[in-house]
PDBQT receptor file of N, H, CA, C and O in Angstrom, charges set to zero:
ATOM      1  N   MET A   1     106.094 126.766 156.288  1.00  0.00    +0.000 N 
ATOM      2  CA  MET A   1     105.154 126.126 157.195  1.00  0.00    +0.000 C 
ATOM      3  C   MET A   1     105.255 126.803 158.565  1.00  0.00    +0.000 C 
ATOM      4  O   MET A   1     106.350 127.065 159.063  1.00  0.00    +0.000 OA
ATOM      5  N   VAL A   2     104.115 127.075 159.151  1.00  0.00    +0.000 N 
ATOM      6  H   VAL A   2     103.226 126.862 158.746  1.00  0.00    +0.000 HD
ATOM      7  CA  VAL A   2     104.056 127.696 160.465  1.00  0.00    +0.000 C 
ATOM      8  C   VAL A   2     104.447 126.648 161.508  1.00  0.00    +0.000 C 
ATOM      9  O   VAL A   2     103.926 125.533 161.498  1.00  0.00    +0.000 OA
ATOM     10  N   ASN A   3     105.365 127.011 162.409  1.00  0.00    +0.000 N 
ATOM     11  H   ASN A   3     105.788 127.917 162.417  1.00  0.00    +0.000 HD
ATOM     12  CA  ASN A   3     105.800 126.051 163.425  1.00  0.00    +0.000 C 
ATOM     13  C   ASN A   3     104.853 126.044 164.625  1.00  0.00    +0.000 C 
ATOM     14  O   ASN A   3     103.805 126.689 164.593  1.00  0.00    +0.000 OA
ATOM     15  N   GLY A   4     105.210 125.334 165.657  1.00  0.00    +0.000 N 
ATOM     16  H   GLY A   4     106.061 124.810 165.682  1.00  0.00    +0.000 HD
ATOM     17  CA  GLY A   4     104.374 125.199 166.849  1.00  0.00    +0.000 C 
ATOM     18  C   GLY A   4     104.208 126.478 167.651  1.00  0.00    +0.000 C 
ATOM     19  O   GLY A   4     103.364 126.555 168.544  1.00  0.00    +0.000 OA
ATOM     20  N   TYR A   5     105.019 127.486 167.331  1.00  0.00    +0.000 N 
ATOM     21  H   TYR A   5     105.705 127.424 166.606  1.00  0.00    +0.000 HD
ATOM     22  CA  TYR A   5     104.928 128.781 168.014  1.00  0.00    +0.000 C 
ATOM     23  C   TYR A   5     104.280 129.846 167.128  1.00  0.00    +0.000 C 
ATOM     24  O   TYR A   5     104.347 131.036 167.434  1.00  0.00    +0.000 OA
ATOM     25  N   ARG A   6     103.661 129.422 166.044  1.00  0.00    +0.000 N 
ATOM     26  H   ARG A   6     103.606 128.455 165.795  1.00  0.00    +0.000 HD
ATOM     27  CA  ARG A   6     103.029 130.299 165.038  1.00  0.00    +0.000 C 
ATOM     28  C   ARG A   6     104.040 131.257 164.428  1.00  0.00    +0.000 C 
ATOM     29  O   ARG A   6     103.769 132.448 164.272  1.00  0.00    +0.000 OA
ATOM     30  N   ARG A   7     105.196 130.731 164.089  1.00  0.00    +0.000 N 
ATOM     31  H   ARG A   7     105.416 129.764 164.215  1.00  0.00    +0.000 HD
ATOM     32  CA  ARG A   7     106.249 131.527 163.473  1.00  0.00    +0.000 C 
ATOM     33  C   ARG A   7     106.805 130.790 162.262  1.00  0.00    +0.000 C 
ATOM     34  O   ARG A   7     106.712 129.568 162.152  1.00  0.00    +0.000 OA
ATOM     35  N   ILE A   8     107.391 131.580 161.353  1.00  0.00    +0.000 N 
ATOM     36  H   ILE A   8     107.467 132.573 161.443  1.00  0.00    +0.000 HD
ATOM     37  CA  ILE A   8     108.152 130.996 160.261  1.00  0.00    +0.000 C 
ATOM     38  C   ILE A   8     109.572 131.538 160.365  1.00  0.00    +0.000 C 
ATOM     39  O   ILE A   8     109.793 132.602 160.944  1.00  0.00    +0.000 OA
ATOM     40  N   SER A   9     110.520 130.819 159.814  1.00  0.00    +0.000 N 
ATOM     41  H   SER A   9     110.341 129.955 159.344  1.00  0.00    +0.000 HD
ATOM     42  CA  SER A   9     111.899 131.261 159.782  1.00  0.00    +0.000 C 
ATOM     43  C   SER A   9     112.239 131.635 158.348  1.00  0.00    +0.000 C 
ATOM     44  O   SER A   9     112.048 130.843 157.426  1.00  0.00    +0.000 OA
ATOM     45  N   LEU A  10     112.746 132.852 158.170  1.00  0.00    +0.000 N 
ATOM     46  H   LEU A  10     112.902 133.496 158.919  1.00  0.00    +0.000 HD
ATOM     47  CA  LEU A  10     113.080 133.349 156.851  1.00  0.00    +0.000 C 
ATOM     48  C   LEU A  10     114.334 134.207 156.968  1.00  0.00    +0.000 C 
ATOM     49  O   LEU A  10     114.352 135.182 157.719  1.00  0.00    +0.000 OA
ATOM     50  N   PHE A  11     115.372 133.853 156.235  1.00  0.00    +0.000 N 
ATOM     51  H   PHE A  11     115.357 133.061 155.625  1.00  0.00    +0.000 HD
ATOM     52  CA  PHE A  11     116.643 134.584 156.291  1.00  0.00    +0.000 C 
ATOM     53  C   PHE A  11     117.142 134.706 157.736  1.00  0.00    +0.000 C 
ATOM     54  O   PHE A  11     117.586 135.775 158.155  1.00  0.00    +0.000 OA
ATOM     55  N   ASN A  12     117.068 133.618 158.484  1.00  0.00    +0.000 N 
ATOM     56  H   ASN A  12     116.708 132.750 158.144  1.00  0.00    +0.000 HD
ATOM     57  CA  ASN A  12     117.500 133.574 159.890  1.00  0.00    +0.000 C 
ATOM     58  C   ASN A  12     116.722 134.519 160.797  1.00  0.00    +0.000 C 
ATOM     59  O   ASN A  12     117.235 134.941 161.833  1.00  0.00    +0.000 OA
ATOM     60  N   ARG A  13     115.505 134.854 160.425  1.00  0.00    +0.000 N 
ATOM     61  H   ARG A  13     115.088 134.512 159.583  1.00  0.00    +0.000 HD
ATOM     62  CA  ARG A  13     114.616 135.667 161.251  1.00  0.00    +0.000 C 
ATOM     63  C   ARG A  13     113.371 134.857 161.578  1.00  0.00    +0.000 C 
ATOM     64  O   ARG A  13     112.863 134.105 160.747  1.00  0.00    +0.000 OA
ATOM     65  N   GLU A  14     112.901 135.021 162.781  1.00  0.00    +0.000 N 
ATOM     66  H   GLU A  14     113.314 135.633 163.456  1.00  0.00    +0.000 HD
ATOM     67  CA  GLU A  14     111.644 134.407 163.186  1.00  0.00    +0.000 C 
ATOM     68  C   GLU A  14     110.545 135.451 163.016  1.00  0.00    +0.000 C 
ATOM     69  O   GLU A  14     110.615 136.532 163.600  1.00  0.00    +0.000 OA
ATOM     70  N   ILE A  15     109.529 135.127 162.215  1.00  0.00    +0.000 N 
ATOM     71  H   ILE A  15     109.472 134.248 161.740  1.00  0.00    +0.000 HD
ATOM     72  CA  ILE A  15     108.440 136.065 161.948  1.00  0.00    +0.000 C 
ATOM     73  C   ILE A  15     107.141 135.466 162.452  1.00  0.00    +0.000 C 
ATOM     74  O   ILE A  15     106.760 134.360 162.070  1.00  0.00    +0.000 OA
ATOM     75  N   LEU A  16     106.467 136.210 163.316  1.00  0.00    +0.000 N 
ATOM     76  H   LEU A  16     106.776 137.109 163.627  1.00  0.00    +0.000 HD
ATOM     77  CA  LEU A  16     105.183 135.776 163.867  1.00  0.00    +0.000 C 
ATOM     78  C   LEU A  16     104.134 135.755 162.766  1.00  0.00    +0.000 C 
ATOM     79  O   LEU A  16     104.048 136.682 161.960  1.00  0.00    +0.000 OA
ATOM     80  N   VAL A  17     103.335 134.691 162.736  1.00  0.00    +0.000 N 
ATOM     81  H   VAL A  17     103.404 133.938 163.390  1.00  0.00    +0.000 HD
ATOM     82  CA  VAL A  17     102.259 134.560 161.749  1.00  0.00    +0.000 C 
ATOM     83  C   VAL A  17     100.962 134.309 162.513  1.00  0.00    +0.000 C 
ATOM     84  O   VAL A  17     100.617 133.161 162.796  1.00  0.00    +0.000 OA
ATOM     85  N   PRO A  18     100.238 135.389 162.849  1.00  0.00    +0.000 N 
ATOM     86  CA  PRO A  18      98.996 135.219 163.617  1.00  0.00    +0.000 C 
ATOM     87  C   PRO A  18      97.866 134.669 162.764  1.00  0.00    +0.000 C 
ATOM     88  O   PRO A  18      97.874 134.792 161.540  1.00  0.00    +0.000 OA
ATOM     89  N   ASN A  19      96.904 134.068 163.426  1.00  0.00    +0.000 N 
ATOM     90  H   ASN A  19      96.897 133.968 164.421  1.00  0.00    +0.000 HD
ATOM     91  CA  ASN A  19      95.651 133.616 162.795  1.00  0.00    +0.000 C 
ATOM     92  C   ASN A  19      95.820 132.526 161.745  1.00  0.00    +0.000 C 
ATOM     93  O   ASN A  19      94.975 132.387 160.861  1.00  0.00    +0.000 OA
ATOM     94  N   VAL A  20      96.888 131.760 161.827  1.00  0.00    +0.000 N 
ATOM     95  H   VAL A  20      97.575 131.873 162.545  1.00  0.00    +0.000 HD
ATOM     96  CA  VAL A  20      97.091 130.613 160.935  1.00  0.00    +0.000 C 
ATOM     97  C   VAL A  20      97.257 129.384 161.821  1.00  0.00    +0.000 C 
ATOM     98  O   VAL A  20      98.048 129.416 162.764  1.00  0.00    +0.000 OA
ATOM     99  N   PRO A  21      96.536 128.309 161.544  1.00  0.00    +0.000 N 
ATOM    100  CA  PRO A  21      96.687 127.094 162.357  1.00  0.00    +0.000 C 
ATOM    101  C   PRO A  21      98.129 126.562 162.311  1.00  0.00    +0.000 C 
ATOM    102  O   PRO A  21      98.844 126.732 161.323  1.00  0.00    +0.000 OA
ATOM    103  N   LEU A  22      98.518 125.932 163.383  1.00  0.00    +0.000 N 
ATOM    104  H   LEU A  22      97.938 125.794 164.186  1.00  0.00    +0.000 HD
ATOM    105  CA  LEU A  22      99.854 125.352 163.480  1.00  0.00    +0.000 C 
ATOM    106  C   LEU A  22     100.089 124.341 162.369  1.00  0.00    +0.000 C 
ATOM    107  O   LEU A  22      99.184 123.605 161.977  1.00  0.00    +0.000 OA
ATOM    108  N   ARG A  23     101.315 124.316 161.869  1.00  0.00    +0.000 N 
ATOM    109  H   ARG A  23     102.051 124.914 162.187  1.00  0.00    +0.000 HD
ATOM    110  CA  ARG A  23     101.774 123.365 160.851  1.00  0.00    +0.000 C 
ATOM    111  C   ARG A  23     101.121 123.554 159.484  1.00  0.00    +0.000 C 
ATOM    112  O   ARG A  23     101.190 122.658 158.644  1.00  0.00    +0.000 OA
ATOM    113  N   GLU A  24     100.494 124.692 159.248  1.00  0.00    +0.000 N 
ATOM    114  H   GLU A  24     100.437 125.420 159.931  1.00  0.00    +0.000 HD
ATOM    115  CA  GLU A  24      99.898 124.991 157.941  1.00  0.00    +0.000 C 
ATOM    116  C   GLU A  24     100.941 125.657 157.057  1.00  0.00    +0.000 C 
ATOM    117  O   GLU A  24     101.776 126.426 157.533  1.00  0.00    +0.000 OA
ATOM    118  N   GLY A  25     100.886 125.354 155.775  1.00  0.00    +0.000 N 
ATOM    119  H   GLY A  25     100.208 124.729 155.388  1.00  0.00    +0.000 HD
ATOM    120  CA  GLY A  25     101.770 125.996 154.821  1.00  0.00    +0.000 C 
ATOM    121  C   GLY A  25     101.286 127.403 154.482  1.00  0.00    +0.000 C 
ATOM    122  O   GLY A  25     100.082 127.645 154.402  1.00  0.00    +0.000 OA
ATOM    123  N   VAL A  26     102.211 128.317 154.286  1.00  0.00    +0.000 N 
ATOM    124  H   VAL A  26     103.190 128.120 154.351  1.00  0.00    +0.000 HD
ATOM    125  CA  VAL A  26     101.881 129.690 153.918  1.00  0.00    +0.000 C 
ATOM    126  C   VAL A  26     102.708 130.090 152.692  1.00  0.00    +0.000 C 
ATOM    127  O   VAL A  26     103.725 129.467 152.388  1.00  0.00    +0.000 OA
ATOM    128  N   GLU A  27     102.264 131.123 152.002  1.00  0.00    +0.000 N 
ATOM    129  H   GLU A  27     101.438 131.629 152.249  1.00  0.00    +0.000 HD
ATOM    130  CA  GLU A  27     103.018 131.695 150.886  1.00  0.00    +0.000 C 
ATOM    131  C   GLU A  27     103.722 132.948 151.391  1.00  0.00    +0.000 C 
ATOM    132  O   GLU A  27     103.149 133.727 152.153  1.00  0.00    +0.000 OA
ATOM    133  N   VAL A  28     104.963 133.137 150.965  1.00  0.00    +0.000 N 
ATOM    134  H   VAL A  28     105.429 132.505 150.347  1.00  0.00    +0.000 HD
ATOM    135  CA  VAL A  28     105.732 134.313 151.352  1.00  0.00    +0.000 C 
ATOM    136  C   VAL A  28     106.011 135.125 150.094  1.00  0.00    +0.000 C 
ATOM    137  O   VAL A  28     106.583 134.616 149.130  1.00  0.00    +0.000 OA
ATOM    138  N   HIS A  29     105.604 136.388 150.111  1.00  0.00    +0.000 N 
ATOM    139  H   HIS A  29     105.140 136.802 150.894  1.00  0.00    +0.000 HD
ATOM    140  CA  HIS A  29     105.841 137.290 148.988  1.00  0.00    +0.000 C 
ATOM    141  C   HIS A  29     106.830 138.355 149.447  1.00  0.00    +0.000 C 
ATOM    142  O   HIS A  29     106.616 139.001 150.472  1.00  0.00    +0.000 OA
ATOM    143  N   LEU A  30     107.912 138.540 148.691  1.00  0.00    +0.000 N 
ATOM    144  H   LEU A  30     108.085 138.015 147.858  1.00  0.00    +0.000 HD
ATOM    145  CA  LEU A  30     108.918 139.555 149.005  1.00  0.00    +0.000 C 
ATOM    146  C   LEU A  30     108.723 140.727 148.053  1.00  0.00    +0.000 C 
ATOM    147  O   LEU A  30     108.771 140.564 146.833  1.00  0.00    +0.000 OA
ATOM    148  N   ILE A  31     108.503 141.915 148.622  1.00  0.00    +0.000 N 
ATOM    149  H   ILE A  31     108.464 142.048 149.613  1.00  0.00    +0.000 HD
ATOM    150  CA  ILE A  31     108.259 143.103 147.815  1.00  0.00    +0.000 C 
ATOM    151  C   ILE A  31     109.325 144.138 148.154  1.00  0.00    +0.000 C 
ATOM    152  O   ILE A  31     109.302 144.726 149.236  1.00  0.00    +0.000 OA
ATOM    153  N   PRO A  32     110.258 144.362 147.232  1.00  0.00    +0.000 N 
ATOM    154  CA  PRO A  32     111.300 145.368 147.498  1.00  0.00    +0.000 C 
ATOM    155  C   PRO A  32     110.771 146.784 147.267  1.00  0.00    +0.000 C 
ATOM    156  O   PRO A  32     109.960 147.021 146.372  1.00  0.00    +0.000 OA
ATOM    157  N   ASP A  33     111.237 147.702 148.079  1.00  0.00    +0.000 N 
ATOM    158  H   ASP A  33     111.896 147.509 148.806  1.00  0.00    +0.000 HD
ATOM    159  CA  ASP A  33     110.942 149.122 147.906  1.00  0.00    +0.000 C 
ATOM    160  C   ASP A  33     112.286 149.831 147.863  1.00  0.00    +0.000 C 
ATOM    161  O   ASP A  33     112.836 150.194 148.903  1.00  0.00    +0.000 OA
ATOM    162  N   THR A  34     112.816 150.029 146.657  1.00  0.00    +0.000 N 
ATOM    163  H   THR A  34     112.370 149.735 145.812  1.00  0.00    +0.000 HD
ATOM    164  CA  THR A  34     114.154 150.592 146.513  1.00  0.00    +0.000 C 
ATOM    165  C   THR A  34     114.207 152.064 146.919  1.00  0.00    +0.000 C 
ATOM    166  O   THR A  34     115.263 152.550 147.325  1.00  0.00    +0.000 OA
ATOM    167  N   LYS A  35     113.106 152.768 146.818  1.00  0.00    +0.000 N 
ATOM    168  H   LYS A  35     112.248 152.374 146.488  1.00  0.00    +0.000 HD
ATOM    169  CA  LYS A  35     113.095 154.174 147.237  1.00  0.00    +0.000 C 
ATOM    170  C   LYS A  35     113.317 154.308 148.740  1.00  0.00    +0.000 C 
ATOM    171  O   LYS A  35     114.044 155.189 149.197  1.00  0.00    +0.000 OA
ATOM    172  N   ARG A  36     112.688 153.432 149.489  1.00  0.00    +0.000 N 
ATOM    173  H   ARG A  36     112.097 152.716 149.118  1.00  0.00    +0.000 HD
ATOM    174  CA  ARG A  36     112.846 153.461 150.953  1.00  0.00    +0.000 C 
ATOM    175  C   ARG A  36     113.942 152.517 151.433  1.00  0.00    +0.000 C 
ATOM    176  O   ARG A  36     114.234 152.455 152.627  1.00  0.00    +0.000 OA
ATOM    177  N   GLU A  37     114.548 151.784 150.504  1.00  0.00    +0.000 N 
ATOM    178  H   GLU A  37     114.310 151.834 149.534  1.00  0.00    +0.000 HD
ATOM    179  CA  GLU A  37     115.556 150.760 150.822  1.00  0.00    +0.000 C 
ATOM    180  C   GLU A  37     115.014 149.783 151.859  1.00  0.00    +0.000 C 
ATOM    181  O   GLU A  37     115.651 149.496 152.873  1.00  0.00    +0.000 OA
ATOM    182  N   ALA A  38     113.820 149.286 151.569  1.00  0.00    +0.000 N 
ATOM    183  H   ALA A  38     113.303 149.519 150.745  1.00  0.00    +0.000 HD
ATOM    184  CA  ALA A  38     113.132 148.375 152.483  1.00  0.00    +0.000 C 
ATOM    185  C   ALA A  38     112.651 147.142 151.732  1.00  0.00    +0.000 C 
ATOM    186  O   ALA A  38     112.507 147.146 150.510  1.00  0.00    +0.000 OA
ATOM    187  N   LEU A  39     112.411 146.100 152.495  1.00  0.00    +0.000 N 
ATOM    188  H   LEU A  39     112.528 146.097 153.488  1.00  0.00    +0.000 HD
ATOM    189  CA  LEU A  39     111.872 144.859 151.955  1.00  0.00    +0.000 C 
ATOM    190  C   LEU A  39     110.623 144.514 152.754  1.00  0.00    +0.000 C 
ATOM    191  O   LEU A  39     110.683 144.281 153.962  1.00  0.00    +0.000 OA
ATOM    192  N   GLU A  40     109.489 144.485 152.055  1.00  0.00    +0.000 N 
ATOM    193  H   GLU A  40     109.440 144.674 151.074  1.00  0.00    +0.000 HD
ATOM    194  CA  GLU A  40     108.240 144.102 152.718  1.00  0.00    +0.000 C 
ATOM    195  C   GLU A  40     108.032 142.610 152.523  1.00  0.00    +0.000 C 
ATOM    196  O   GLU A  40     108.147 142.093 151.412  1.00  0.00    +0.000 OA
ATOM    197  N   ILE A  41     107.729 141.934 153.606  1.00  0.00    +0.000 N 
ATOM    198  H   ILE A  41     107.636 142.355 154.509  1.00  0.00    +0.000 HD
ATOM    199  CA  ILE A  41     107.452 140.501 153.571  1.00  0.00    +0.000 C 
ATOM    200  C   ILE A  41     105.968 140.324 153.873  1.00  0.00    +0.000 C 
ATOM    201  O   ILE A  41     105.491 140.657 154.958  1.00  0.00    +0.000 OA
ATOM    202  N   ARG A  42     105.253 139.790 152.886  1.00  0.00    +0.000 N 
ATOM    203  H   ARG A  42     105.640 139.519 152.005  1.00  0.00    +0.000 HD
ATOM    204  CA  ARG A  42     103.818 139.550 153.046  1.00  0.00    +0.000 C 
ATOM    205  C   ARG A  42     103.584 138.052 153.143  1.00  0.00    +0.000 C 
ATOM    206  O   ARG A  42     104.122 137.277 152.352  1.00  0.00    +0.000 OA
ATOM    207  N   ILE A  43     102.794 137.660 154.100  1.00  0.00    +0.000 N 
ATOM    208  H   ILE A  43     102.357 138.290 154.742  1.00  0.00    +0.000 HD
ATOM    209  CA  ILE A  43     102.510 136.244 154.329  1.00  0.00    +0.000 C 
ATOM    210  C   ILE A  43     101.041 135.997 154.032  1.00  0.00    +0.000 C 
ATOM    211  O   ILE A  43     100.155 136.649 154.584  1.00  0.00    +0.000 OA
ATOM    212  N   TRP A  44     100.805 135.032 153.141  1.00  0.00    +0.000 N 
ATOM    213  H   TRP A  44     101.525 134.502 152.693  1.00  0.00    +0.000 HD
ATOM    214  CA  TRP A  44      99.456 134.702 152.674  1.00  0.00    +0.000 C 
ATOM    215  C   TRP A  44      99.091 133.286 153.104  1.00  0.00    +0.000 C 
ATOM    216  O   TRP A  44      99.928 132.384 153.102  1.00  0.00    +0.000 OA
ATOM    217  N   TRP A  45      97.829 133.112 153.470  1.00  0.00    +0.000 N 
ATOM    218  H   TRP A  45      97.149 133.845 153.471  1.00  0.00    +0.000 HD
ATOM    219  CA  TRP A  45      97.285 131.786 153.794  1.00  0.00    +0.000 C 
ATOM    220  C   TRP A  45      95.854 131.749 153.285  1.00  0.00    +0.000 C 
ATOM    221  O   TRP A  45      95.063 132.652 153.556  1.00  0.00    +0.000 OA
ATOM    222  N   GLU A  46      95.532 130.706 152.552  1.00  0.00    +0.000 N 
ATOM    223  H   GLU A  46      96.175 129.972 152.332  1.00  0.00    +0.000 HD
ATOM    224  CA  GLU A  46      94.197 130.515 151.969  1.00  0.00    +0.000 C 
ATOM    225  C   GLU A  46      93.736 131.750 151.195  1.00  0.00    +0.000 C 
ATOM    226  O   GLU A  46      92.632 132.253 151.401  1.00  0.00    +0.000 OA
ATOM    227  N   ASN A  47      94.599 132.227 150.303  1.00  0.00    +0.000 N 
ATOM    228  H   ASN A  47      95.497 131.819 150.136  1.00  0.00    +0.000 HD
ATOM    229  CA  ASN A  47      94.292 133.342 149.402  1.00  0.00    +0.000 C 
ATOM    230  C   ASN A  47      93.977 134.664 150.089  1.00  0.00    +0.000 C 
ATOM    231  O   ASN A  47      93.260 135.493 149.530  1.00  0.00    +0.000 OA
ATOM    232  N   ARG A  48      94.503 134.871 151.290  1.00  0.00    +0.000 N 
ATOM    233  H   ARG A  48      95.086 134.197 151.744  1.00  0.00    +0.000 HD
ATOM    234  CA  ARG A  48      94.370 136.177 151.938  1.00  0.00    +0.000 C 
ATOM    235  C   ARG A  48      95.644 136.498 152.695  1.00  0.00    +0.000 C 
ATOM    236  O   ARG A  48      96.301 135.615 153.246  1.00  0.00    +0.000 OA
ATOM    237  N   MET A  49      95.981 137.783 152.712  1.00  0.00    +0.000 N 
ATOM    238  H   MET A  49      95.448 138.501 152.265  1.00  0.00    +0.000 HD
ATOM    239  CA  MET A  49      97.187 138.202 153.410  1.00  0.00    +0.000 C 
ATOM    240  C   MET A  49      96.903 138.233 154.910  1.00  0.00    +0.000 C 
ATOM    241  O   MET A  49      95.982 138.915 155.361  1.00  0.00    +0.000 OA
ATOM    242  N   VAL A  50      97.694 137.495 155.672  1.00  0.00    +0.000 N 
ATOM    243  H   VAL A  50      98.442 136.941 155.306  1.00  0.00    +0.000 HD
ATOM    244  CA  VAL A  50      97.469 137.405 157.107  1.00  0.00    +0.000 C 
ATOM    245  C   VAL A  50      98.469 138.220 157.914  1.00  0.00    +0.000 C 
ATOM    246  O   VAL A  50      98.236 138.501 159.090  1.00  0.00    +0.000 OA
ATOM    247  N   HIS A  51      99.590 138.605 157.285  1.00  0.00    +0.000 N 
ATOM    248  H   HIS A  51      99.779 138.376 156.330  1.00  0.00    +0.000 HD
ATOM    249  CA  HIS A  51     100.583 139.391 158.020  1.00  0.00    +0.000 C 
ATOM    250  C   HIS A  51     101.537 140.064 157.042  1.00  0.00    +0.000 C 
ATOM    251  O   HIS A  51     101.811 139.543 155.961  1.00  0.00    +0.000 OA
ATOM    252  N   SER A  52     102.033 141.217 157.436  1.00  0.00    +0.000 N 
ATOM    253  H   SER A  52     101.810 141.640 158.314  1.00  0.00    +0.000 HD
ATOM    254  CA  SER A  52     103.009 141.947 156.642  1.00  0.00    +0.000 C 
ATOM    255  C   SER A  52     104.014 142.591 157.594  1.00  0.00    +0.000 C 
ATOM    256  O   SER A  52     103.636 143.128 158.636  1.00  0.00    +0.000 OA
ATOM    257  N   VAL A  53     105.283 142.535 157.233  1.00  0.00    +0.000 N 
ATOM    258  H   VAL A  53     105.589 142.099 156.387  1.00  0.00    +0.000 HD
ATOM    259  CA  VAL A  53     106.338 143.149 158.044  1.00  0.00    +0.000 C 
ATOM    260  C   VAL A  53     107.372 143.737 157.086  1.00  0.00    +0.000 C 
ATOM    261  O   VAL A  53     107.611 143.189 156.010  1.00  0.00    +0.000 OA
ATOM    262  N   THR A  54     107.983 144.852 157.481  1.00  0.00    +0.000 N 
ATOM    263  H   THR A  54     107.789 145.297 158.355  1.00  0.00    +0.000 HD
ATOM    264  CA  THR A  54     108.960 145.527 156.635  1.00  0.00    +0.000 C 
ATOM    265  C   THR A  54     110.285 145.632 157.375  1.00  0.00    +0.000 C 
ATOM    266  O   THR A  54     110.332 145.998 158.550  1.00  0.00    +0.000 OA
ATOM    267  N   TYR A  55     111.365 145.304 156.662  1.00  0.00    +0.000 N 
ATOM    268  H   TYR A  55     111.327 145.007 155.708  1.00  0.00    +0.000 HD
ATOM    269  CA  TYR A  55     112.721 145.390 157.201  1.00  0.00    +0.000 C 
ATOM    270  C   TYR A  55     113.585 146.188 156.233  1.00  0.00    +0.000 C 
ATOM    271  O   TYR A  55     113.277 146.259 155.043  1.00  0.00    +0.000 OA
ATOM    272  N   PRO A  56     114.661 146.787 156.727  1.00  0.00    +0.000 N 
ATOM    273  CA  PRO A  56     115.617 147.426 155.814  1.00  0.00    +0.000 C 
ATOM    274  C   PRO A  56     116.269 146.367 154.913  1.00  0.00    +0.000 C 
ATOM    275  O   PRO A  56     116.613 145.280 155.377  1.00  0.00    +0.000 OA
ATOM    276  N   ILE A  57     116.436 146.688 153.635  1.00  0.00    +0.000 N 
ATOM    277  H   ILE A  57     116.156 147.571 153.258  1.00  0.00    +0.000 HD
ATOM    278  CA  ILE A  57     117.044 145.732 152.699  1.00  0.00    +0.000 C 
ATOM    279  C   ILE A  57     118.451 145.342 153.136  1.00  0.00    +0.000 C 
ATOM    280  O   ILE A  57     118.866 144.201 152.934  1.00  0.00    +0.000 OA
ATOM    281  N   LYS A  58     119.186 146.273 153.731  1.00  0.00    +0.000 N 
ATOM    282  H   LYS A  58     118.849 147.200 153.895  1.00  0.00    +0.000 HD
ATOM    283  CA  LYS A  58     120.571 145.992 154.118  1.00  0.00    +0.000 C 
ATOM    284  C   LYS A  58     120.675 144.876 155.163  1.00  0.00    +0.000 C 
ATOM    285  O   LYS A  58     121.757 144.320 155.353  1.00  0.00    +0.000 OA
ATOM    286  N   GLU A  59     119.585 144.541 155.835  1.00  0.00    +0.000 N 
ATOM    287  H   GLU A  59     118.707 144.992 155.681  1.00  0.00    +0.000 HD
ATOM    288  CA  GLU A  59     119.591 143.439 156.801  1.00  0.00    +0.000 C 
ATOM    289  C   GLU A  59     119.524 142.071 156.132  1.00  0.00    +0.000 C 
ATOM    290  O   GLU A  59     119.623 141.044 156.804  1.00  0.00    +0.000 OA
ATOM    291  N   PHE A  60     119.354 142.054 154.802  1.00  0.00    +0.000 N 
ATOM    292  H   PHE A  60     119.274 142.888 154.256  1.00  0.00    +0.000 HD
ATOM    293  CA  PHE A  60     119.270 140.820 154.047  1.00  0.00    +0.000 C 
ATOM    294  C   PHE A  60     120.371 140.814 152.983  1.00  0.00    +0.000 C 
ATOM    295  O   PHE A  60     120.107 141.120 151.820  1.00  0.00    +0.000 OA
ATOM    296  N   PRO A  61     121.589 140.472 153.366  1.00  0.00    +0.000 N 
ATOM    297  CA  PRO A  61     122.705 140.571 152.423  1.00  0.00    +0.000 C 
ATOM    298  C   PRO A  61     122.588 139.645 151.225  1.00  0.00    +0.000 C 
ATOM    299  O   PRO A  61     123.211 139.906 150.195  1.00  0.00    +0.000 OA
ATOM    300  N   GLY A  62     121.812 138.573 151.323  1.00  0.00    +0.000 N 
ATOM    301  H   GLY A  62     121.307 138.361 152.160  1.00  0.00    +0.000 HD
ATOM    302  CA  GLY A  62     121.690 137.640 150.225  1.00  0.00    +0.000 C 
ATOM    303  C   GLY A  62     120.615 138.002 149.217  1.00  0.00    +0.000 C 
ATOM    304  O   GLY A  62     120.452 137.302 148.218  1.00  0.00    +0.000 OA
ATOM    305  N   VAL A  63     119.873 139.084 149.454  1.00  0.00    +0.000 N 
ATOM    306  H   VAL A  63     120.006 139.653 150.266  1.00  0.00    +0.000 HD
ATOM    307  CA  VAL A  63     118.775 139.473 148.576  1.00  0.00    +0.000 C 
ATOM    308  C   VAL A  63     119.239 140.627 147.700  1.00  0.00    +0.000 C 
ATOM    309  O   VAL A  63     119.640 141.676 148.204  1.00  0.00    +0.000 OA
ATOM    310  N   HIS A  64     119.182 140.426 146.377  1.00  0.00    +0.000 N 
ATOM    311  H   HIS A  64     118.856 139.574 145.968  1.00  0.00    +0.000 HD
ATOM    312  CA  HIS A  64     119.558 141.471 145.426  1.00  0.00    +0.000 C 
ATOM    313  C   HIS A  64     118.420 141.665 144.438  1.00  0.00    +0.000 C 
ATOM    314  O   HIS A  64     117.961 140.706 143.816  1.00  0.00    +0.000 OA
ATOM    315  N   PHE A  65     117.970 142.891 144.294  1.00  0.00    +0.000 N 
ATOM    316  H   PHE A  65     118.343 143.670 144.799  1.00  0.00    +0.000 HD
ATOM    317  CA  PHE A  65     116.864 143.200 143.395  1.00  0.00    +0.000 C 
ATOM    318  C   PHE A  65     117.350 144.134 142.312  1.00  0.00    +0.000 C 
ATOM    319  O   PHE A  65     116.575 144.525 141.439  1.00  0.00    +0.000 OA
TER     320      PHE A  65
């Protein structure tokens, strides 16, 4: 759910979610890229992707693919 600052918290990270009304639920899709050792986080609202951000996989110690 998007908070009052248009952000979600995921793995102790605050991620900005633009163009989504406050307090709306969103879907989070995690897409690993083992070749680049990266994790793409895609945020969907009302059947459309509204934001995407990529982080190094090593920054998420609890995620194993």
